[in-house]
Backbone as JSON Lines, residues from 0, in Angstrom:
{"i":0,"aa":"M","n":[69.37,60.5,130.43],"ca":[68.95,61.15,129.17],"c":[67.56,61.59,129.56]}
{"i":1,"aa":"C","n":[67.3,62.74,129.46],"ca":[65.77,63.5,129.6],"c":[65.06,63.36,128.44]}
{"i":2,"aa":"K","n":[63.9,63.88,128.38],"ca":[63.03,64.16,127.28],"c":[63.24,65.48,126.75]}
{"i":3,"aa":"Y","n":[63.1,65.56,125.63],"ca":[63.45,66.97,124.85],"c":[62.28,67.79,125.69]}
{"i":4,"aa":"G","n":[62.73,69.07,126.22],"ca":[62.18,70.11,126.7],"c":[62.1,69.84,128.08]}
{"i":5,"aa":"N","n":[62.72,68.91,128.59],"ca":[62.99,68.87,130.46],"c":[64.33,69.42,130.6]}
{"i":6,"aa":"T","n":[64.09,70.97,130.97],"ca":[65.03,71.76,130.98],"c":[65.27,72.76,132.38]}
{"i":7,"aa":"T","n":[66.66,73.2,132.64],"ca":[66.56,74.03,133.6],"c":[67.5,75.13,133.32]}
{"i":8,"aa":"I","n":[67.27,76.14,134.01],"ca":[67.91,77.46,133.85],"c":[69.19,77.72,134.47]}
{"i":9,"aa":"L","n":[70.32,77.95,133.51],"ca":[71.82,78.19,134.17],"c":[71.7,79.49,133.77]}
{"i":10,"aa":"K","n":[72.77,80.44,134.6],"ca":[73.08,81.66,133.94],"c":[74.65,81.22,133.62]}
{"i":11,"aa":"L","n":[74.74,81.45,132.49],"ca":[76.1,81.4,131.78],"c":[76.67,82.24,131.18]}
{"i":12,"aa":"K","n":[78.01,82.42,130.57],"ca":[78.86,83.37,130.36],"c":[78.67,83.16,128.79]}
{"i":13,"aa":"I","n":[78.53,84.36,128.09],"ca":[78.64,84.15,126.69],"c":[79.96,84.89,126.38]}
{"i":14,"aa":"P","n":[80.62,84.53,126.02],"ca":[82.18,85.01,125.49],"c":[82.25,86.08,124.51]}
{"i":15,"aa":"A","n":[83.06,87.1,124.66],"ca":[82.9,88.26,123.82],"c":[82.93,87.81,122.31]}
{"i":16,"aa":"H","n":[83.77,86.82,122.04],"ca":[83.87,86.53,120.63],"c":[82.47,85.86,120.04]}
{"i":17,"aa":"L","n":[81.62,85.25,120.71],"ca":[80.34,84.88,120.53],"c":[79.26,85.77,120.67]}
{"i":18,"aa":"S","n":[79.35,86.8,121.12],"ca":[78.54,87.94,121.51],"c":[78.18,88.81,120.45]}
{"i":19,"aa":"H","n":[76.7,89.02,120.24],"ca":[76.37,90.06,119.1],"c":[77.12,91.59,119.39]}
{"i":20,"aa":"T","n":[77.35,91.77,120.81],"ca":[78.05,93.22,121.24],"c":[79.24,93.31,121.22]}
{"i":21,"aa":"G","n":[80.05,92.05,121.07],"ca":[81.54,92.09,121.08],"c":[81.99,91.99,122.46]}
{"i":22,"aa":"K","n":[81.14,92.0,123.55],"ca":[81.44,91.96,125.01],"c":[80.84,90.85,125.72]}
{"i":23,"aa":"E","n":[81.62,90.23,126.55],"ca":[81.26,89.32,127.53],"c":[80.14,89.76,128.26]}
{"i":24,"aa":"Y","n":[79.08,88.77,128.33],"ca":[77.95,89.19,129.17],"c":[77.46,87.46,130.01]}
{"i":25,"aa":"Y","n":[76.69,87.53,130.65],"ca":[75.87,86.47,131.28],"c":[74.35,86.35,130.9]}
{"i":26,"aa":"K","n":[73.97,85.03,130.63],"ca":[72.45,85.11,130.04],"c":[72.1,83.57,130.72]}
{"i":27,"aa":"D","n":[70.73,83.91,131.07],"ca":[69.72,82.64,131.45],"c":[69.48,81.69,130.41]}
{"i":28,"aa":"C","n":[70.16,80.44,130.43],"ca":[70.21,79.3,129.19],"c":[69.43,78.08,129.66]}
{"i":29,"aa":"D","n":[68.55,77.54,129.01],"ca":[67.92,76.64,129.14],"c":[68.77,75.43,128.89]}
{"i":30,"aa":"I","n":[69.0,74.19,129.9],"ca":[70.03,73.31,129.59],"c":[69.23,72.28,130.32]}
{"i":31,"aa":"D","n":[69.6,71.0,129.32],"ca":[68.94,69.85,129.45],"c":[69.21,69.56,131.2]}
{"i":32,"aa":"K","n":[68.26,69.09,131.82],"ca":[67.99,68.96,133.19],"c":[69.06,67.92,133.74]}
{"i":33,"aa":"C","n":[69.27,66.75,133.24],"ca":[70.18,65.55,133.37],"c":[71.57,65.86,132.99]}
{"i":34,"aa":"I","n":[72.01,66.7,132.23],"ca":[73.41,67.14,132.33],"c":[73.63,68.47,132.96]}
{"i":35,"aa":"A","n":[72.78,69.22,133.1],"ca":[72.88,70.7,133.9],"c":[73.88,70.57,134.96]}
{"i":36,"aa":"P","n":[73.93,69.5,135.9],"ca":[75.02,69.54,136.99],"c":[76.36,69.61,136.44]}
{"i":37,"aa":"I","n":[76.7,68.95,135.52],"ca":[77.76,68.74,134.71],"c":[78.32,70.16,133.89]}
{"i":38,"aa":"V","n":[77.3,70.67,133.28],"ca":[77.56,71.99,132.44],"c":[77.98,72.95,133.68]}
{"i":39,"aa":"K","n":[77.14,73.01,134.95],"ca":[77.4,74.12,135.88],"c":[78.68,73.74,136.39]}
{"i":40,"aa":"T","n":[78.96,72.69,136.6],"ca":[80.35,72.22,137.41],"c":[81.64,72.89,136.45]}
{"i":41,"aa":"L","n":[81.34,72.56,134.92],"ca":[82.52,73.08,134.17],"c":[82.63,74.77,134.18]}
{"i":42,"aa":"N","n":[81.62,75.13,134.09],"ca":[81.21,76.77,133.98],"c":[81.99,77.27,135.36]}
{"i":43,"aa":"D","n":[81.25,76.63,136.64],"ca":[81.74,77.06,137.8],"c":[83.28,77.33,137.97]}
{"i":44,"aa":"G","n":[83.93,76.23,137.36],"ca":[85.56,75.9,137.39],"c":[86.28,76.49,136.4]}
{"i":45,"aa":"G","n":[85.61,77.68,135.55],"ca":[86.45,78.35,134.69],"c":[86.41,77.67,133.35]}
{"i":46,"aa":"I","n":[85.44,76.41,132.97],"ca":[85.62,75.97,131.54],"c":[84.55,76.22,131.02]}
{"i":47,"aa":"T","n":[84.76,77.25,130.28],"ca":[83.35,77.99,129.62],"c":[82.76,76.76,128.43]}
{"i":48,"aa":"T","n":[81.35,76.56,128.77],"ca":[80.64,75.72,127.71],"c":[80.11,76.77,126.63]}
{"i":49,"aa":"I","n":[79.64,76.29,125.29],"ca":[79.16,77.15,124.52],"c":[77.82,76.13,123.96]}
{"i":50,"aa":"C","n":[77.69,75.18,124.16],"ca":[76.72,74.44,123.69],"c":[76.43,72.99,124.05]}
{"i":51,"aa":"S","n":[75.43,72.58,124.72],"ca":[75.31,71.02,125.16],"c":[73.95,70.8,124.68]}
{"i":52,"aa":"C","n":[74.01,69.29,124.53],"ca":[72.63,68.34,124.44],"c":[72.9,67.09,125.27]}
{"i":53,"aa":"C","n":[71.82,66.47,125.82],"ca":[71.75,65.03,126.17],"c":[71.77,64.05,125.37]}
{"i":54,"aa":"G","n":[71.13,64.43,124.26],"ca":[70.88,63.53,123.39],"c":[69.38,62.71,123.21]}
{"i":55,"aa":"H","n":[68.73,62.97,124.47],"ca":[67.41,62.77,124.57],"c":[67.04,61.34,123.9]}
{"i":56,"aa":"K","n":[67.32,60.35,124.44],"ca":[67.66,59.02,124.3],"c":[67.81,58.72,122.62]}
{"i":57,"aa":"R","n":[68.18,59.45,121.89],"ca":[68.15,59.21,120.47],"c":[69.59,59.2,119.64]}
{"i":58,"aa":"G","n":[70.65,59.63,120.69],"ca":[71.84,59.94,120.01],"c":[72.65,60.06,121.38]}
{"i":59,"aa":"F","n":[74.16,60.31,121.28],"ca":[74.84,60.52,122.19],"c":[74.82,61.84,122.69]}
{"i":60,"aa":"G","n":[75.06,62.43,123.88],"ca":[74.92,63.99,124.28],"c":[76.35,64.18,123.99]}
{"i":61,"aa":"S","n":[76.4,65.55,124.02],"ca":[77.55,66.08,124.35],"c":[77.52,67.56,124.68]}
{"i":62,"aa":"I","n":[78.96,68.22,125.25],"ca":[78.87,69.28,125.84],"c":[80.19,70.0,124.94]}
{"i":63,"aa":"V","n":[79.87,71.22,124.44],"ca":[80.94,71.67,123.47],"c":[81.68,72.9,124.28]}
{"i":64,"aa":"L","n":[83.3,73.08,124.37],"ca":[83.93,73.97,125.1],"c":[84.11,74.89,124.3]}
{"i":65,"aa":"E","n":[84.36,76.06,125.11],"ca":[84.9,77.25,124.12],"c":[85.98,76.96,123.54]}
{"i":66,"aa":"D","n":[87.06,76.15,123.91],"ca":[88.28,76.02,123.17],"c":[88.07,75.25,121.95]}
{"i":67,"aa":"G","n":[87.15,74.77,121.6],"ca":[86.79,73.88,120.87],"c":[86.42,72.21,121.03]}
{"i":68,"aa":"R","n":[87.01,71.81,122.17],"ca":[87.11,70.3,122.63],"c":[85.3,69.98,122.67]}
{"i":69,"aa":"E","n":[85.09,68.94,122.39],"ca":[83.71,68.29,122.81],"c":[83.63,67.11,123.6]}
{"i":70,"aa":"L","n":[83.03,67.43,124.81],"ca":[82.93,66.3,125.42],"c":[81.56,65.02,125.19]}
{"i":71,"aa":"L","n":[81.94,63.99,124.96],"ca":[80.59,63.16,124.39],"c":[80.32,62.47,125.57]}
{"i":72,"aa":"I","n":[78.89,62.47,125.6],"ca":[78.16,61.72,126.82],"c":[77.58,60.53,126.4]}
{"i":73,"aa":"C","n":[78.18,59.53,126.85],"ca":[77.6,57.91,126.33],"c":[76.44,57.65,127.51]}
{"i":74,"aa":"P","n":[75.63,56.75,127.09],"ca":[74.29,56.41,127.9],"c":[74.96,55.46,129.1]}
{"i":75,"aa":"D","n":[76.09,54.66,128.88],"ca":[76.26,53.97,130.06],"c":[77.79,53.43,129.48]}
{"i":76,"aa":"Y","n":[78.22,52.66,130.69],"ca":[79.58,52.16,130.75],"c":[79.91,51.44,129.23]}
{"i":77,"aa":"K","n":[79.28,50.29,128.95],"ca":[79.36,49.46,128.17],"c":[79.5,50.2,126.66]}
{"i":78,"aa":"T","n":[78.68,51.13,126.26],"ca":[78.71,51.83,125.25],"c":[79.8,52.64,125.21]}
{"i":79,"aa":"A","n":[80.58,53.4,126.4],"ca":[81.42,54.15,126.12],"c":[82.7,53.27,126.15]}
{"i":80,"aa":"R","n":[82.86,52.16,126.31],"ca":[84.17,51.22,126.21],"c":[83.99,50.74,124.77]}
{"i":81,"aa":"K","n":[82.84,50.46,123.98],"ca":[82.81,50.23,122.84],"c":[83.5,51.32,121.87]}
{"i":82,"aa":"I","n":[83.15,52.68,122.31],"ca":[83.68,53.91,121.45],"c":[84.92,53.72,121.73]}
{"i":83,"aa":"D","n":[85.65,53.68,123.0],"ca":[86.81,53.91,123.04],"c":[87.71,52.86,122.68]}
{"i":84,"aa":"S","n":[87.03,51.58,122.4],"ca":[87.67,50.54,121.58],"c":[88.5,50.85,119.83]}
{"i":85,"aa":"L","n":[87.5,52.09,119.66],"ca":[87.66,52.43,118.2],"c":[88.96,53.26,117.98]}
{"i":86,"aa":"F","n":[89.36,53.88,119.06],"ca":[90.63,54.67,118.9],"c":[91.99,53.71,119.53]}
{"i":87,"aa":"I","n":[93.0,54.32,119.02],"ca":[94.32,53.86,119.6],"c":[94.33,54.44,121.21]}
{"i":88,"aa":"N","n":[94.63,53.59,121.98],"ca":[95.31,54.25,123.44],"c":[96.5,54.63,123.61]}
{"i":89,"aa":"I","n":[96.92,54.98,124.6],"ca":[98.18,55.35,125.15],"c":[99.28,54.31,124.81]}
{"i":90,"aa":"H","n":[99.06,53.12,124.61],"ca":[100.07,52.47,124.48],"c":[100.38,51.91,122.6]}
{"i":91,"aa":"G","n":[99.52,52.67,122.17],"ca":[99.35,52.61,120.72],"c":[98.61,51.39,120.13]}
{"i":92,"aa":"E","n":[97.93,50.96,120.88],"ca":[96.9,49.81,120.47],"c":[95.53,50.04,120.25]}
{"i":93,"aa":"N","n":[94.72,49.17,119.59],"ca":[93.27,49.41,119.34],"c":[92.57,48.93,120.76]}
């Protein structure tokens, strides 16, 4: 997770339903440098992202997808397992 303001520019699609013109277009966007490769890969693969933040060492990072899902970015494996334990798994267990 990088410091606030440590960004890189990615040209990303702005979907028509989020555009002020009602038409899809592409825009240069400031993306946190440490998660920019993930955001780029998602968008290049046809999964439109509409918002992202790495958390800047103050909280969890996230990448919001156009379809409403949100990817949570944990700082490490141990933290991810703690969060994972809060939810019922595919076997119906915590």
